[in-house]
N, CA, C and O atoms as CSV, one atom per row, in Angstrom:
chain,resi,resn,atom,element,x,y,z
A,1,UNK,N,N,0.849,-1.182,0.000
A,1,UNK,CA,C,0.000,0.000,0.000
A,1,UNK,C,C,0.885,1.232,0.000
A,1,UNK,O,O,1.838,1.320,0.775
A,2,UNK,N,N,0.580,2.153,-0.843
A,2,UNK,CA,C,1.285,3.426,-0.846
A,2,UNK,C,C,0.328,4.497,-1.331
A,2,UNK,O,O,-0.309,4.351,-2.374
A,3,UNK,N,N,0.234,5.555,-0.580
A,3,UNK,CA,C,-0.615,6.674,-0.953
A,3,UNK,C,C,0.065,7.935,-0.476
A,3,UNK,O,O,0.507,8.004,0.671
A,4,UNK,N,N,0.157,8.934,-1.335
A,4,UNK,CA,C,0.848,10.153,-0.960
A,4,UNK,C,C,0.313,11.340,-1.742
A,4,UNK,O,O,0.020,11.241,-2.933
A,5,UNK,N,N,0.190,12.472,-1.044
A,5,UNK,CA,C,-0.134,13.733,-1.690
A,5,UNK,C,C,-1.566,13.902,-2.137
A,5,UNK,O,O,-1.831,14.686,-3.049
A,6,UNK,N,N,-2.503,13.194,-1.527
A,6,UNK,CA,C,-3.912,13.308,-1.898
A,6,UNK,C,C,-4.651,14.200,-0.910
A,6,UNK,O,O,-4.155,14.476,0.182
A,7,UNK,N,N,-5.838,14.646,-1.300
A,7,UNK,CA,C,-6.687,15.434,-0.424
A,7,UNK,C,C,-8.141,15.080,-0.629
A,7,UNK,O,O,-8.571,14.831,-1.755
A,8,UNK,N,N,-8.910,15.055,0.460
A,8,UNK,CA,C,-10.326,14.728,0.388
A,8,UNK,C,C,-10.979,15.159,1.689
A,8,UNK,O,O,-10.291,15.575,2.622
A,9,UNK,N,N,-12.311,15.063,1.760
A,9,UNK,CA,C,-12.978,15.422,3.005
A,9,UNK,C,C,-12.777,14.346,4.068
A,9,UNK,O,O,-12.602,14.678,5.241
A,10,UNK,N,N,-12.796,13.077,3.695
A,10,UNK,CA,C,-12.543,11.956,4.606
A,10,UNK,C,C,-11.534,11.019,3.965
A,10,UNK,O,O,-11.639,10.686,2.784
A,11,UNK,N,N,-10.551,10.598,4.761
A,11,UNK,CA,C,-9.578,9.634,4.260
A,11,UNK,C,C,-8.758,10.148,3.108
A,11,UNK,O,O,-8.935,9.712,1.970
A,12,UNK,N,N,-7.859,11.074,3.391
A,12,UNK,CA,C,-7.023,11.628,2.327
A,12,UNK,C,C,-6.216,10.577,1.596
A,12,UNK,O,O,-6.041,10.665,0.381
A,13,UNK,N,N,-5.715,9.573,2.325
A,13,UNK,CA,C,-4.955,8.489,1.698
A,13,UNK,C,C,-5.829,7.296,1.357
A,13,UNK,O,O,-5.807,6.804,0.229
A,14,UNK,N,N,-6.607,6.828,2.342
A,14,UNK,CA,C,-7.489,5.670,2.166
A,14,UNK,C,C,-8.802,5.955,2.879
A,14,UNK,O,O,-8.815,6.381,4.033
A,15,UNK,N,N,-9.894,5.718,2.185
A,15,UNK,CA,C,-11.229,5.850,2.784
A,15,UNK,C,C,-11.899,4.488,2.739
A,15,UNK,O,O,-12.197,3.980,1.657
A,16,UNK,N,N,-12.140,3.890,3.898
A,16,UNK,CA,C,-12.741,2.568,3.995
A,16,UNK,C,C,-14.240,2.753,4.219
A,16,UNK,O,O,-14.667,3.173,5.295
A,17,UNK,N,N,-15.028,2.438,3.204
A,17,UNK,CA,C,-16.480,2.612,3.264
A,17,UNK,C,C,-17.143,1.595,4.183
A,17,UNK,O,O,-16.569,0.545,4.469
A,18,UNK,N,N,-18.339,1.902,4.641
A,18,UNK,CA,C,-19.145,0.960,5.409
A,18,UNK,C,C,-19.297,-0.335,4.625
A,18,UNK,O,O,-19.564,-0.313,3.424
A,19,UNK,N,N,-19.129,-1.452,5.300
A,19,UNK,CA,C,-19.286,-2.745,4.656
A,19,UNK,C,C,-18.094,-3.202,3.842
A,19,UNK,O,O,-18.145,-4.265,3.223
A,20,UNK,N,N,-17.014,-2.421,3.827
A,20,UNK,CA,C,-15.831,-2.831,3.071
A,20,UNK,C,C,-14.654,-3.023,4.028
A,20,UNK,O,O,-14.727,-2.670,5.205
A,21,UNK,N,N,-13.572,-3.587,3.500
A,21,UNK,CA,C,-12.395,-3.852,4.316
A,21,UNK,C,C,-11.137,-3.478,3.553
A,21,UNK,O,O,-11.068,-3.600,2.330
A,22,UNK,N,N,-10.146,-3.020,4.303
A,22,UNK,CA,C,-8.833,-2.704,3.745
A,22,UNK,C,C,-7.784,-3.254,4.693
A,22,UNK,O,O,-7.782,-2.941,5.884
A,23,UNK,N,N,-6.879,-4.086,4.149
A,23,UNK,CA,C,-5.767,-4.626,4.931
A,23,UNK,C,C,-4.481,-4.035,4.403
A,23,UNK,O,O,-4.181,-4.133,3.213
A,24,UNK,N,N,-3.722,-3.419,5.295
A,24,UNK,CA,C,-2.434,-2.827,4.932
A,24,UNK,C,C,-1.333,-3.789,5.380
A,24,UNK,O,O,-1.156,-4.032,6.574
A,25,UNK,N,N,-0.599,-4.331,4.411
A,25,UNK,CA,C,0.474,-5.278,4.699
A,25,UNK,C,C,1.859,-4.652,4.661
A,25,UNK,O,O,2.813,-5.249,5.159
A,26,UNK,N,N,1.993,-3.468,4.085
A,26,UNK,CA,C,3.281,-2.809,3.986
A,26,UNK,C,C,3.119,-1.479,3.281
A,26,UNK,O,O,2.000,-1.062,2.982
A,27,UNK,N,N,4.221,-0.815,3.017
A,27,UNK,CA,C,4.186,0.464,2.333
A,27,UNK,C,C,3.959,1.616,3.289
A,27,UNK,O,O,4.105,1.471,4.503
A,28,UNK,N,N,3.599,2.766,2.730
A,28,UNK,CA,C,3.426,3.967,3.541
A,28,UNK,C,C,2.265,4.799,3.030
A,28,UNK,O,O,1.997,4.858,1.830
A,29,UNK,N,N,1.584,5.439,3.966
A,29,UNK,CA,C,0.547,6.422,3.652
A,29,UNK,C,C,1.044,7.727,4.243
A,29,UNK,O,O,1.160,7.860,5.461
A,30,UNK,N,N,1.337,8.692,3.381
A,30,UNK,CA,C,1.990,9.921,3.826
A,30,UNK,C,C,1.585,11.112,2.966
A,30,UNK,O,O,1.169,10.962,1.818
A,31,UNK,N,N,1.717,12.301,3.553
A,31,UNK,CA,C,1.554,13.545,2.817
A,31,UNK,C,C,0.155,13.831,2.318
A,31,UNK,O,O,-0.006,14.555,1.336
A,32,UNK,N,N,-0.864,13.286,2.964
A,32,UNK,CA,C,-2.250,13.492,2.547
A,32,UNK,C,C,-2.962,14.458,3.479
A,32,UNK,O,O,-2.519,14.688,4.604
A,33,UNK,N,N,-4.066,15.022,3.006
A,33,UNK,CA,C,-4.843,15.985,3.777
A,33,UNK,C,C,-6.320,15.651,3.670
A,33,UNK,O,O,-6.809,15.282,2.602
A,34,UNK,N,N,-7.031,15.784,4.793
A,34,UNK,CA,C,-8.477,15.562,4.807
A,34,UNK,C,C,-9.074,16.279,6.008
A,34,UNK,O,O,-8.347,16.717,6.899
A,35,UNK,N,N,-10.384,16.399,6.032
A,35,UNK,CA,C,-11.064,16.943,7.207
A,35,UNK,C,C,-11.045,15.927,8.345
A,35,UNK,O,O,-10.845,16.292,9.504
A,36,UNK,N,N,-11.249,14.666,8.019
A,36,UNK,CA,C,-11.227,13.561,8.980
A,36,UNK,C,C,-10.327,12.467,8.431
A,36,UNK,O,O,-10.551,11.962,7.331
A,37,UNK,N,N,-9.314,12.104,9.198
A,37,UNK,CA,C,-8.430,11.023,8.765
A,37,UNK,C,C,-7.552,11.401,7.597
A,37,UNK,O,O,-7.804,10.977,6.469
A,38,UNK,N,N,-6.527,12.191,7.847
A,38,UNK,CA,C,-5.615,12.574,6.776
A,38,UNK,C,C,-5.002,11.373,6.084
A,38,UNK,O,O,-4.875,11.353,4.860
A,39,UNK,N,N,-4.620,10.368,6.865
A,39,UNK,CA,C,-4.071,9.143,6.297
A,39,UNK,C,C,-5.149,8.141,5.942
A,39,UNK,O,O,-5.266,7.719,4.791
A,40,UNK,N,N,-5.955,7.754,6.959
A,40,UNK,CA,C,-6.993,6.733,6.787
A,40,UNK,C,C,-8.247,7.164,7.539
A,40,UNK,O,O,-8.167,7.623,8.679
A,41,UNK,N,N,-9.399,7.016,6.901
A,41,UNK,CA,C,-10.691,7.185,7.566
A,41,UNK,C,C,-11.484,5.903,7.384
A,41,UNK,O,O,-11.594,5.379,6.276
A,42,UNK,N,N,-12.040,5.399,8.490
A,42,UNK,CA,C,-12.852,4.184,8.473
A,42,UNK,C,C,-14.280,4.581,8.809
A,42,UNK,O,O,-14.535,5.165,9.862
A,43,UNK,N,N,-15.212,4.263,7.915
A,43,UNK,CA,C,-16.597,4.705,8.037
A,43,UNK,C,C,-17.500,3.578,8.535
A,43,UNK,O,O,-17.161,2.398,8.441
A,44,UNK,N,N,-18.646,3.970,9.060
A,44,UNK,CA,C,-19.699,3.020,9.412
A,44,UNK,C,C,-21.038,3.709,9.220
A,44,UNK,O,O,-21.131,4.936,9.205
A,45,UNK,N,N,-22.067,2.896,9.075
A,45,UNK,CA,C,-23.424,3.419,9.093
A,45,UNK,C,C,-24.202,2.597,10.108
A,45,UNK,O,O,-23.593,1.825,10.848
A,46,UNK,N,N,-25.485,2.727,10.173
A,46,UNK,CA,C,-26.212,2.011,11.228
A,46,UNK,C,C,-26.331,0.518,10.977
A,46,UNK,O,O,-26.779,-0.212,11.862
A,47,UNK,N,N,-25.945,0.041,9.806
A,47,UNK,CA,C,-26.043,-1.379,9.477
A,47,UNK,C,C,-24.697,-2.097,9.470
A,47,UNK,O,O,-24.599,-3.221,9.963
A,48,UNK,N,N,-23.672,-1.476,8.927
A,48,UNK,CA,C,-22.370,-2.123,8.782
A,48,UNK,C,C,-21.251,-1.138,9.093
A,48,UNK,O,O,-21.459,0.075,9.111
A,49,UNK,N,N,-20.082,-1.670,9.333
A,49,UNK,CA,C,-18.927,-0.799,9.531
A,49,UNK,C,C,-17.821,-1.194,8.572
A,49,UNK,O,O,-17.753,-2.334,8.112
A,50,UNK,N,N,-16.962,-0.239,8.279
A,50,UNK,CA,C,-15.759,-0.525,7.524
A,50,UNK,C,C,-14.735,-1.143,8.459
A,50,UNK,O,O,-14.788,-0.943,9.672
A,51,UNK,N,N,-13.797,-1.900,7.882
A,51,UNK,CA,C,-12.770,-2.567,8.684
A,51,UNK,C,C,-11.396,-2.267,8.103
A,51,UNK,O,O,-11.142,-2.510,6.924
A,52,UNK,N,N,-10.513,-1.734,8.945
A,52,UNK,CA,C,-9.126,-1.460,8.585
A,52,UNK,C,C,-8.245,-2.351,9.452
A,52,UNK,O,O,-8.297,-2.281,10.680
A,53,UNK,N,N,-7.424,-3.199,8.798
A,53,UNK,CA,C,-6.480,-4.059,9.503
A,53,UNK,C,C,-5.073,-3.667,9.074
A,53,UNK,O,O,-4.760,-3.649,7.883
A,54,UNK,N,N,-4.231,-3.356,10.046
A,54,UNK,CA,C,-2.876,-2.896,9.762
A,54,UNK,C,C,-1.870,-3.958,10.207
A,54,UNK,O,O,-1.540,-4.057,11.389
A,55,UNK,N,N,-1.383,-4.756,9.242
A,55,UNK,CA,C,-0.404,-5.811,9.518
A,55,UNK,C,C,1.034,-5.320,9.350
A,55,UNK,O,O,1.947,-5.834,9.995
A,56,UNK,N,N,1.228,-4.351,8.505
A,56,UNK,CA,C,2.562,-3.833,8.240
A,56,UNK,C,C,2.476,-2.440,7.664
A,56,UNK,O,O,1.387,-1.925,7.414
A,57,UNK,N,N,3.629,-1.834,7.456
A,57,UNK,CA,C,3.681,-0.502,6.873
A,57,UNK,C,C,3.576,0.596,7.908
A,57,UNK,O,O,3.609,0.343,9.112
A,58,UNK,N,N,3.447,1.831,7.419
A,58,UNK,CA,C,3.407,3.006,8.277
A,58,UNK,C,C,2.351,3.975,7.776
A,58,UNK,O,O,2.257,4.245,6.579
A,59,UNK,N,N,1.557,4.495,8.706
A,59,UNK,CA,C,0.660,5.617,8.431
A,59,UNK,C,C,1.218,6.777,9.250
A,59,UNK,O,O,1.171,6.761,10.480
A,60,UNK,N,N,1.747,7.786,8.551
A,60,UNK,CA,C,2.422,8.878,9.238
A,60,UNK,C,C,1.431,9.832,9.887
A,60,UNK,O,O,0.366,10.119,9.341
A,61,UNK,N,N,1.809,10.316,11.073
A,61,UNK,CA,C,0.994,11.265,11.823
A,61,UNK,C,C,1.445,12.695,11.606
A,61,UNK,O,O,2.278,12.981,10.746
A,62,UNK,N,N,0.881,13.587,12.402
A,62,UNK,CA,C,1.126,15.024,12.236
A,62,UNK,C,C,2.550,15.438,12.577
A,62,UNK,O,O,3.005,16.481,12.108
A,63,UNK,N,N,3.270,14.652,13.380
A,63,UNK,CA,C,4.625,15.025,13.784
A,63,UNK,C,C,5.721,14.549,12.859
A,63,UNK,O,O,6.893,14.841,13.098
A,64,UNK,N,N,5.375,13.827,11.811
A,64,UNK,CA,C,6.397,13.296,10.898
A,64,UNK,C,C,7.032,14.425,10.099
A,64,UNK,O,O,6.343,15.340,9.650
A,65,UNK,N,N,8.332,14.358,9.926
A,65,UNK,CA,C,9.053,15.378,9.172
A,65,UNK,C,C,9.256,14.990,7.722
A,65,UNK,O,O,8.779,13.947,7.274
A,66,UNK,N,N,9.964,15.834,6.994
A,66,UNK,CA,C,10.348,15.541,5.624
A,66,UNK,C,C,9.200,15.415,4.647
A,66,UNK,O,O,9.311,14.696,3.653
A,67,UNK,N,N,8.089,16.107,4.912
A,67,UNK,CA,C,6.940,16.060,4.014
A,67,UNK,C,C,6.112,14.788,4.118
A,67,UNK,O,O,5.215,14.570,3.303
A,68,UNK,N,N,6.399,13.938,5.114
A,68,UNK,CA,C,5.693,12.670,5.271
A,68,UNK,C,C,4.375,12.806,6.044
A,68,UNK,O,O,3.513,11.932,5.952
A,69,UNK,N,N,4.216,13.885,6.797
A,69,UNK,CA,C,3.055,14.034,7.682
A,69,UNK,C,C,1.734,14.065,6.915
A,69,UNK,O,O,1.601,14.754,5.904
A,70,UNK,N,N,0.767,13.306,7.416
A,70,UNK,CA,C,-0.619,13.451,6.997
A,70,UNK,C,C,-1.230,14.531,7.887
A,70,UNK,O,O,-0.830,14.679,9.041
A,71,UNK,N,N,-2.190,15.281,7.364
A,71,UNK,CA,C,-2.796,16.343,8.166
A,71,UNK,C,C,-4.313,16.280,8.098
A,71,UNK,O,O,-4.899,15.962,7.063
A,72,UNK,N,N,-4.932,16.592,9.228
A,72,UNK,CA,C,-6.390,16.672,9.330
A,72,UNK,C,C,-6.730,17.322,10.661
A,72,UNK,O,O,-6.031,17.097,11.649
A,73,UNK,N,N,-7.782,18.120,10.709
A,73,UNK,CA,C,-8.208,18.674,11.994
A,73,UNK,C,C,-8.592,17.591,12.996
A,73,UNK,O,O,-8.458,17.783,14.205
A,74,UNK,N,N,-9.069,16.454,12.496
A,74,UNK,CA,C,-9.476,15.351,13.362
A,74,UNK,C,C,-8.867,14.054,12.840
A,74,UNK,O,O,-9.381,13.449,11.899
A,75,UNK,N,N,-7.771,13.637,13.459
A,75,UNK,CA,C,-7.115,12.389,13.070
A,75,UNK,C,C,-6.155,12.522,11.916
A,75,UNK,O,O,-6.477,12.130,10.795
A,76,UNK,N,N,-4.977,13.070,12.166
A,76,UNK,CA,C,-3.987,13.211,11.095
A,76,UNK,C,C,-3.641,11.858,10.477
A,76,UNK,O,O,-3.556,11.737,9.255
A,77,UNK,N,N,-3.442,10.846,11.313
A,77,UNK,CA,C,-3.121,9.519,10.779
A,77,UNK,C,C,-4.366,8.663,10.590
A,77,UNK,O,O,-4.494,7.990,9.568
A,78,UNK,N,N,-5.299,8.674,11.565
A,78,UNK,CA,C,-6.448,7.768,11.504
A,78,UNK,C,C,-7.677,8.361,12.176
A,78,UNK,O,O,-7.613,8.838,13.309
A,79,UNK,N,N,-8.786,8.326,11.469
A,79,UNK,CA,C,-10.109,8.617,12.018
A,79,UNK,C,C,-10.913,7.327,11.921
A,79,UNK,O,O,-11.017,6.749,10.839
A,80,UNK,N,N,-11.482,6.867,13.027
A,80,UNK,CA,C,-12.156,5.579,13.043
A,80,UNK,C,C,-13.583,5.692,13.557
A,80,UNK,O,O,-13.805,6.034,14.718
A,81,UNK,N,N,-14.547,5.405,12.694
A,81,UNK,CA,C,-15.929,5.251,13.155
A,81,UNK,C,C,-16.415,3.839,12.858
A,81,UNK,O,O,-17.613,3.561,12.914
A,82,UNK,N,N,-15.475,2.947,12.540
A,82,UNK,CA,C,-15.792,1.542,12.256
A,82,UNK,C,C,-14.943,0.631,13.119
A,82,UNK,O,O,-15.026,0.673,14.347
A,83,UNK,N,N,-14.118,-0.200,12.473
A,83,UNK,CA,C,-13.228,-1.118,13.172
A,83,UNK,C,C,-11.813,-0.911,12.658
A,83,UNK,O,O,-11.576,-0.954,11.450
A,84,UNK,N,N,-10.869,-0.685,13.571
A,84,UNK,CA,C,-9.463,-0.500,13.202
A,84,UNK,C,C,-8.603,-1.319,14.147
A,84,UNK,O,O,-8.525,-1.024,15.339
A,85,UNK,N,N,-7.953,-2.354,13.609
A,85,UNK,CA,C,-7.141,-3.248,14.432
A,85,UNK,C,C,-5.789,-3.511,13.791
A,85,UNK,O,O,-5.595,-3.324,12.590
A,86,UNK,N,N,-4.852,-3.954,14.642
A,86,UNK,CA,C,-3.592,-4.480,14.156
A,86,UNK,C,C,-3.807,-5.937,13.742
A,86,UNK,O,O,-4.868,-6.505,14.003
A,87,UNK,N,N,-2.824,-6.533,13.108
A,87,UNK,CA,C,-2.935,-7.909,12.654
A,87,UNK,C,C,-3.219,-8.903,13.762
A,87,UNK,O,O,-3.813,-9.952,13.512
A,88,UNK,N,N,-2.801,-8.591,14.998
A,88,UNK,CA,C,-3.027,-9.497,16.123
A,88,UNK,C,C,-4.422,-9.338,16.735
A,88,UNK,O,O,-4.759,-10.029,17.697
A,89,UNK,N,N,-5.228,-8.436,16.185
A,89,UNK,CA,C,-6.587,-8.245,16.667
A,89,UNK,C,C,-6.760,-7.153,17.699
A,89,UNK,O,O,-7.896,-6.819,18.037
A,90,UNK,N,N,-5.678,-6.578,18.219
A,90,UNK,CA,C,-5.812,-5.503,19.201
A,90,UNK,C,C,-6.237,-4.208,18.502
A,90,UNK,O,O,-5.845,-3.944,17.365
A,91,UNK,N,N,-7.042,-3.412,19.203
A,91,UNK,CA,C,-7.530,-2.153,18.638
A,91,UNK,C,C,-6.395,-1.168,18.433
A,91,UNK,O,O,-5.512,-1.034,19.281
A,92,UNK,N,N,-6.425,-0.478,17.295
A,92,UNK,CA,C,-5.529,0.664,17.099
A,92,UNK,C,C,-6.087,1.809,17.924
A,92,UNK,O,O,-5.404,2.351,18.792
A,93,UNK,N,N,-7.318,2.171,17.652
A,93,UNK,CA,C,-8.104,3.101,18.466
A,93,UNK,C,C,-9.549,2.640,18.394
A,93,UNK,O,O,-9.960,2.012,17.418
A,94,UNK,N,N,-10.314,2.952,19.424
A,94,UNK,CA,C,-11.714,2.551,19.471
A,94,UNK,C,C,-12.542,3.342,18.464
A,94,UNK,O,O,-12.163,4.438,18.051
A,95,UNK,N,N,-13.666,2.773,18.083
A,95,UNK,CA,C,-14.598,3.456,17.187
A,95,UNK,C,C,-15.037,4.774,17.807
A,95,UNK,O,O,-15.256,4.865,19.015
A,96,UNK,N,N,-15.162,5.789,16.969
A,96,UNK,CA,C,-15.550,7.117,17.425
A,96,UNK,C,C,-14.387,7.970,17.871
A,96,UNK,O,O,-14.590,9.030,18.464
A,97,UNK,N,N,-13.160,7.527,17.595
A,97,UNK,CA,C,-11.965,8.247,18.008
A,97,UNK,C,C,-11.041,8.521,16.827
A,97,UNK,O,O,-11.240,8.015,15.723
A,98,UNK,N,N,-10.032,9.332,17.094
A,98,UNK,CA,C,-9.046,9.684,16.082
A,98,UNK,C,C,-7.682,9.801,16.745
A,98,UNK,O,O,-7.590,9.984,17.959
A,99,UNK,N,N,-6.623,9.697,15.949
A,99,UNK,CA,C,-5.271,9.867,16.480
A,99,UNK,C,C,-4.403,10.641,15.492
A,99,UNK,O,O,-4.588,10.558,14.278
A,100,UNK,N,N,-3.462,11.386,16.036
A,100,UNK,CA,C,-2.496,12.114,15.225
A,100,UNK,C,C,-1.131,11.416,15.226
A,100,UNK,O,O,-0.202,11.869,14.556
A,101,UNK,N,N,-1.008,10.319,15.973
A,101,UNK,CA,C,0.272,9.612,16.120
A,101,UNK,C,C,0.622,8.826,14.852
A,101,UNK,O,O,-0.262,8.380,14.120
A,102,UNK,N,N,1.920,8.666,14.608
A,102,UNK,CA,C,2.370,7.786,13.534
A,102,UNK,C,C,2.118,6.345,13.946
A,102,UNK,O,O,2.431,5.951,15.069
A,103,UNK,N,N,1.551,5.554,13.032
A,103,UNK,CA,C,1.189,4.171,13.309
A,103,UNK,C,C,2.081,3.230,12.516
A,103,UNK,O,O,2.322,3.446,11.328
A,104,UNK,N,N,2.571,2.186,13.176
A,104,UNK,CA,C,3.379,1.156,12.522
A,104,UNK,C,C,2.661,-0.179,12.688
A,104,UNK,O,O,2.355,-0.593,13.806
A,105,UNK,N,N,2.398,-0.841,11.585
A,105,UNK,CA,C,1.665,-2.099,11.622
A,105,UNK,C,C,2.479,-3.232,12.199
A,105,UNK,O,O,3.706,-3.256,12.109
A,106,UNK,N,N,1.766,-4.174,12.796
A,106,UNK,CA,C,2.383,-5.398,13.312
A,106,UNK,C,C,1.335,-6.482,13.467
A,106,UNK,O,O,0.139,-6.203,13.560
A,107,UNK,N,N,1.798,-7.719,13.494
A,107,UNK,CA,C,0.902,-8.870,13.704
A,107,UNK,C,C,0.805,-9.180,15.173
A,107,UNK,O,O,0.102,-10.113,15.562
């Protein structure tokens, strides 16, 4: 997975729709801008949720240097209103939350 230099209202790098899934096994998501989830936004509706699984790679947060930082008023690296877990099943952040921290995938 690699995404860089994009802009959108949700999920500047990757937008995971309700009922869909995205697994990141490697690569980097960097340099994107959005209102929610500069790097990744995970959506849900009242019936289904999107699922983001991060096994490898890096989603850069607001503190990353060298033009790598993703930016967003809410969740520079990740905005989650669905399901966001690492490969081992542990939560990255709970649904309804966001983070500006750089994320590194692991199993």
